[in-house]
C-alpha positions in Angstrom: 21.7 1.6 -38.2 20.5 4.6 -36.9 24.2 5.7 -35.7 25.4 4.9 -39.4 22.0 6.9 -41.4 22.4 10.0 -38.9 26.2 10.4 -39.4 25.5 9.9 -43.4 22.8 12.7 -43.2 24.4 15.2 -40.8 27.0 15.2 -43.2 24.9 15.7 -46.2 23.3 18.6 -44.1 26.4 20.1 -43.4 28.0 19.5 -47.2 24.2 20.7 -48.9 24.0 23.6 -46.7 27.7 24.6 -47.4 26.9 24.2 -50.8 23.5 26.0 -50.9 25.5 29.3 -49.1 28.7 29.8 -50.5 28.5 29.1 -54.1 25.1 31.4 -54.2 26.5 34.5 -52.2 26.0 36.4 -55.2 22.6 36.2 -55.0 22.4 38.5 -51.7 23.2 41.2 -54.0 20.1 40.3 -55.8 16.2 40.9 -55.5 14.8 38.8 -52.1 13.5 36.9 -54.7 16.5 35.2 -55.5 17.8 34.1 -52.2 14.1 33.1 -51.1 13.9 30.6 -54.1 17.7 29.1 -53.1 16.3 28.8 -49.5 13.4 26.7 -50.7 15.7 24.5 -52.8 17.8 23.8 -49.7 14.2 23.1 -47.8 14.0 21.1 -50.1 17.2 19.6 -50.5 17.0 18.7 -46.6 13.6 16.7 -46.5 14.6 14.5 -49.4 17.9 13.5 -47.5 16.1 13.1 -44.5 13.3 10.5 -46.8 16.1 8.3 -48.5 18.9 8.5 -46.1 17.0 8.5 -42.7 13.4 6.7 -44.1 11.3 9.5 -43.3 8.0 9.4 -44.3 5.7 13.1 -44.3 2.6 13.5 -43.7 1.9 17.0 -44.2 -1.9 18.8 -44.2 -3.5 22.3 -44.9 -1.2 23.8 -46.1 -3.4 24.7 -48.7 -5.6 26.6 -46.7 -3.3 29.0 -46.3 -3.5 32.7 -47.8 -0.3 34.0 -49.4 -0.8 37.4 -47.7 -0.2 39.0 -44.2 -0.9 36.0 -41.8 0.5 34.9 -38.5 1.5 31.4 -38.0 1.9 29.9 -34.5 4.1 26.4 -34.2 4.5 23.8 -31.8 8.5 24.0 -31.7 10.1 20.8 -31.2 12.7 20.4 -33.3 15.0 22.4 -36.3 12.7 20.4 -38.5 9.8 22.0 -38.3 12.0 25.3 -39.2 13.1 23.9 -42.6 9.6 22.7 -43.9 8.6 25.9 -43.0 10.8 27.6 -45.5 10.0 25.4 -48.1 6.2 24.9 -47.6 5.1 29.1 -46.9 5.0 31.2 -49.4 7.2 34.3 -48.0 8.2 33.5 -44.3 9.6 35.9 -41.8 10.7 33.8 -38.7 10.7 35.7 -35.4 14.5 34.0 -34.0 17.4 34.1 -31.4 20.1 37.0 -32.6 22.9 34.4 -32.3 21.4 32.7 -35.7 22.6 36.0 -37.6 25.8 35.5 -36.6 26.3 31.5 -38.2 28.8 32.5 -40.9 27.7 32.8 -44.6 23.9 31.6 -43.3 23.8 34.5 -41.1 23.7 36.8 -44.0 20.9 35.0 -45.8 18.8 35.4 -42.6 19.4 38.9 -42.9 18.9 39.3 -46.6 15.4 37.4 -46.6 14.4 40.1 -43.6 14.2 37.6 -40.4 13.2 39.3 -37.3 16.1 38.7 -34.9 15.4 39.3 -31.0 17.2 38.4 -27.7 13.9 38.4 -25.8 10.4 39.9 -26.1 10.7 41.7 -22.8 10.3 45.3 -21.9 11.5 48.2 -25.0 12.1 44.8 -27.7 8.7 44.8 -28.1 8.7 48.8 -29.4 11.7 47.7 -31.6 9.6 44.0 -32.9 6.4 46.4 -33.4 8.0 48.3 -36.8 9.5 45.0 -38.4 6.6 43.0 -37.4 4.6 45.9 -39.6 6.8 46.0 -42.6 6.5 42.3 -43.0 2.3 42.5 -43.2 2.8 45.5 -45.5 5.2 43.5 -47.6 2.5 40.6 -47.5 4.9 38.1 -45.9 3.9 35.5 -43.1 5.2 36.3 -39.8 6.7 32.5 -38.3 6.4 32.4 -34.3 7.3 29.6 -32.0 5.3 30.6 -28.5 6.9 28.4 -26.8 10.1 30.2 -27.2 12.4 27.2 -27.4 12.2 23.6 -28.6 10.1 21.2 -26.4 10.3 17.3 -26.1 7.4 15.3 -27.7 4.9 15.6 -25.4 6.0 18.2 -23.2 5.4 22.1 -23.6 6.3 25.0 -21.7 4.3 28.3 -20.9 3.4 30.3 -23.9 5.4 33.8 -24.5 3.4 36.9 -24.3 4.8 38.4 -27.4 2.3 36.8 -29.6 -0.2 38.3 -27.7 1.3 41.7 -27.9 1.9 41.6 -31.5 -2.3 40.2 -31.8 -2.9 43.7 -30.3 -0.8 46.2 -32.6 -2.2 44.1 -35.5 -6.0 42.4 -34.6 -7.1 42.4 -38.0 -3.8 39.7 -38.9 -5.3 36.5 -38.8 -3.5 33.3 -36.3 -3.3 29.7 -37.9 -1.9 27.6 -35.5 0.4 24.6 -36.4 0.6 21.4 -34.7 3.7 18.5 -35.2 5.3 16.0 -33.9 8.9 16.2 -35.5 10.7 16.1 -32.3 10.2 12.5 -32.6 11.9 12.3 -35.6 14.8 14.7 -35.2 15.1 15.4 -31.5 16.4 18.5 -30.1 20.1 19.1 -28.9 20.6 15.4 -30.5 23.2 14.0 -33.4 20.5 11.0 -33.9 17.8 11.4 -36.6 14.9 8.9 -36.3 12.7 7.0 -39.4 8.9 7.5 -38.9 6.4 9.7 -40.2 6.7 13.5 -39.8 3.3 14.9 -39.0 2.7 18.7 -40.1 -0.6 20.6 -39.5 -2.5 23.6 -40.2 -5.2 24.4 -37.7 -8.0 26.5 -38.0 -7.5 30.1 -37.6 -8.2 31.4 -34.2 -10.8 33.8 -33.3 -9.3 37.6 -34.3 -12.0 38.4 -30.6 -9.7 36.6 -28.8 -6.7 38.6 -26.9 -4.0 38.4 -24.0 -4.1 35.5 -21.9 -7.2 34.2 -23.3 -5.4 33.9 -26.8 -2.6 31.8 -25.4 -4.9 30.0 -23.4 -6.7 28.8 -26.7 -3.5 28.6 -29.1 -2.3 26.6 -26.6 -4.8 24.3 -25.7 -5.3 23.6 -30.1 -1.7 23.0 -30.5 -0.9 20.9 -27.6 -4.0 18.6 -27.8 -3.3 17.9 -31.8 0.3 17.7 -31.2 -0.5 14.8 -28.5 -2.6 13.2 -30.8 0.1 13.2 -33.6 3.0 11.2 -31.6 3.2 8.3 -32.7 4.8 7.0 -29.4 3.6 7.7 -25.7 6.1 10.0 -23.3 6.3 10.7 -19.5 3.9 13.5 -19.4 5.3 17.1 -18.9 5.8 18.1 -15.3 
């Protein structure tokens, strides 16, 4: 049953994404608010697909606390699912994402139009190029979304949080940082064709104190996100090595 539902959902996801990009290409010549609206419709369709095809329930908490102005959202990263959810739930999201995503036919054009920030890594001179783009995001009162782990991890596991976030905080110390805890990897595992029924939890946590910086900031952020994410898991997993 899970295999059949997954086949149906993946076909739906491909078709829905294609329809939302191909037939809305003219929106790329319109003000950004138009393709942003289309992205939110796409997100809602994906969530409905998970709900009615896979049988996923959603527990989404704390988003009403988020200001619709310049903030940093630091999210746990287990799945493609949180990216889809955040597109729909955040007022005007700007993701820091991998540059190769811009090369996806049609879809990459929308990422560029929406002002997503594409990087290869956060080392060396990359930060010098990144900071002006982040500054533009904040001046536009948009919400910057960062995955501090850099790549998706298995449920119950984590990795070292990257320093890019602390460097951005150093450059913009007055911008609040809101952590996100979740269990999306239980529903939509990384690099997996299969999708699983269950309850998808995603929760906005209390903002991190602006007085923290550097390694202390990353340690505090990691402690908050990982502890709560473990509590949200519906199953037990082997400990992270």
